N, C-alpha and C positions, 0 to 999 in steps of 0.2 A: 370420436375423438377421444374415444380413451385407449380404444383397442389402436390408432395412431402411434397414442404417447408411447405403450408399451412396443409399439415397433420401433420408434426411433432410438429408444433406452436400451436396443439388441446390438447397436454398434457401436464396436470398441470406441473410436474416436470419440464419440458422446457418451459413453463410459468415461472415458479417460478425464474429457471435459469436465465434467461433472465431479471426478472423484479432484481434479487438483483445484477447482473452483471451490468446492469447499471446502477446504486444508487452505485457502487463501484468506478466503469469505471470514471463516471464525478469527483467523490472526489477524486481520487489518480490522473486523469489527472490533476486537479487546483494545489492540493497540487504538486506536483511533479514538478511544472513548480521553486515554490519556492525552492525544495529540487535541482535539478540541479543548481540556479542560486548561492546558498550559497555551493555549491560543497560537498554537506552532502549524496551521495550515496550511502557512504560505511556506513554512521549511521542507513539507512533504511535497509541494510544489515545485520548490526551487531540486531539492534532491531528484525528482523524478526527472528535470530536462538536464540537471548535470548527470544523469549517468547517458544521456545522450553523447558523451564522450566517452565515457566507459565502454560502450558500443562498441561507437570508432575507434579506439583503442585496439580492441578485439577482433575487428575483421582487420585493420590494419598487421596487425601481428599473427593474423590465423591463427586466435586465441578464440576458443566459444564465447561469443560475446555476453550470453546470458551471467558466465562465469567470471568474465570478465566486468562487466555492469557492477555483479555483487561485490567483489573486491573496491573497485573506484568508488562505490557508493558508501560503504564500509567506510572507507579509507577519508572520502568526504564528509561523511557524519561525525567523525571521530576528530578533523580538522577544525570542522565548523566549533565540535565544544570546548575547543582547547584555544579557539581565536575567542569566542564569547567569555571566557574563564579571563581571559588575559586585556580585553579590549573594553572601553567606557564606549562603543558604538552600538547602536540598541540593537534589538535582535533584528527589526524590520527590516534595518538600513542591513543588516550581516545578509539576511537571508535577500533581498535584494539584488546585492553583489554577486551573491553564490547562484544567484538563475542565470542574470545576464552573461556573466563568465562561464558558466557550464555551460548554455545552451551555444553560447559561441563560441567555445573549444572547440564541441561536438562538429557545430560547421563547417568549421576549418580544417578538421579532422578527415569530416568526410570529403568534401571537395577534394581529398588524395584519393578517394576511393575510384578504382577505374570500371566501368560498363555498369551492367544493372545488379543493385541491391537489393533482392527482393528479402534477404532477412532484416535490413533496415524497415523497410516497409510493416512489417510484422511485429515489429521494436516499438514503432510508435503509434500505431492502432490495437494495436493486441491481436492474437492469435489461438487462442484459447483449442478451438479444434485441431490444431496440429500440435498439441501437447505429445510428447512424448514417455515413456516410462520411467527413462533416465529423469525428464524434467518432474516429475510427480515424486519420485526419489526426494530430489534435492529440494524441493517445496517441503515435503512433510519431514524432512530429517532440521533445515531452519524453521519449520514455522513450529514444530516441536518446541525447538530451545527457548526462541522468542515468546511461544506462550509459557514456558515454565520460568523463564523472568519475569514476566508480567505477572504473574501468579505470586511466586516469591518477593516481588518489589515495589507490588500495589499500595501497601502499605506506606513505605515511604516518599513514592513517587505522590501519593497523594499531598503525605506530609508537606513536601516540599514545594508544593505547587500552591496548596491554602496558607501555608502556615510556617514560611522558612525559616523566620526567628524561633516560634518554638520547632521545628528541625533540628536548627543547630544549637539548642537548648540541650536539645536529647541527644546530640553527636552523631547526627546524621548528615556525613557526606554530600553537599549538594554537588559539589565538584567532581563526585566520582558519579551521582545518581545522573546526572547529564553527559556527562562519558556515556553509560550505560544506554540512557531512552535515547542518547541522539545515535549510537552504534545501531540500534535495534529498531529505531524509525526507517534508517535508511538500509539494514537490509529488507526489512518490509516491505518498502518500494521496490527495491529492486527483485527481490521475488514476484511480484504481482505486476512488472512490468511485460512478461512474457505472456500475462491475460490478458490483461486490460489494455493495455500500450501506455507510453508515457503520457502521453496526452489528457486519458482518462483517468490516470491511477491515484489522483488525490479524490475522488470521486468514489472511490472505492472505500479510503478510510473515512470518509470525513461522512459522507450519506448515510451510511448503516448505523454510524456513532449518534450521529443528528435525531436520527428517527427511537435508536435509544431512548435520548435523552428525553425524546416529546411522550414517552410512553411511562416512564419511571420515575418511580416515587423513591429512589432510592440508586448509590451505587449498584450494587450486586443486581437490581434491577433492570437498569442499564445496560451491564455488561451481557444480561441474558436475551433481553429485546434487541441488541445489537445485533449480535449473530447470528438470533433467527431471522432478523431482516435480512442480514448477509447471505445467510443461504438459501433463506427462500427466493432473494431477486437474481440469485446466481441460476439457482437449477430452473428457475421460471424462465428467467432471461436468457438462458443457452437454447431451453425447448424452444422458443416462441421467435429464437434467432433462427431457427433450424426452416422452421416453417414458413416465418414470412421474409426467408432469403436478406436478414441483413446482419452485418458481424453482431458476432456476440456481445463485446465490449459494452458499444454502446447503447445494445438493446438492457442489459445488466444495469445499467447507470440510470437509464429514463425509467426504468421499472421503479429504481430506487428514489426516484425525484414523483414521482408519483405516491410511493406511500408516505415521503417526506409531505408532501404538499394536504395529503389528507390526516395524517395523524397532527400536524400542526394544527387544522383547521379543527380537528374531533380531540386535541389531546388530554390526557386527564390532568382535571384543578384540582 
């Protein structure tokens, strides 16, 4: 069995899949903690489905769909922060509107496409084994930007999350923090779609963070456990999917779900 695993690791497409999976896994695990702490799980789901419109725009304009999705998600994320700052509508309602309108626009634009769209199928359900070096380069650059942002903004994010009044007294701009965080989340989701697909991308953000919170007694521990859980499920999920002949995305999410259930049952008190 061990020999078989080493044999699989010699394949270039497996190596590329593992590399981009770990890059995105670290990014989503770190960001996912803040997403769950801010009760924004539905936002990640809404953005991922709105990305369908960005992909459709890319296909219509003969632009790389991945790049179109990244740009579209970023614009939607910043637009959502703008509306949130200037509207009395609850965040849940705003996310519901974004979810419905985004996927409706995507479906409407896709209906204008002619013929079979194989790229669209891969974006819906992920195709990490088809990753190329261009995808890895983009993931590395965007992932590094997001991680550096999170490292530099962790205290502000925690302060505005748990004590908005105190953060105001300390001179922390909640508006700027929202813009930056909504934008970073949108970028991360767009980045993850190539790997896990629109349908499952929320799981990549939420499940490792939930595992980390089950295992940890502090925020730093939660970050560490979340990253370890994300990298572990990504690596094992990709290898397992090769042997049992199922898509890698569902394998990663299902393995993460099993770990979440186990850590929930035996979490540290």
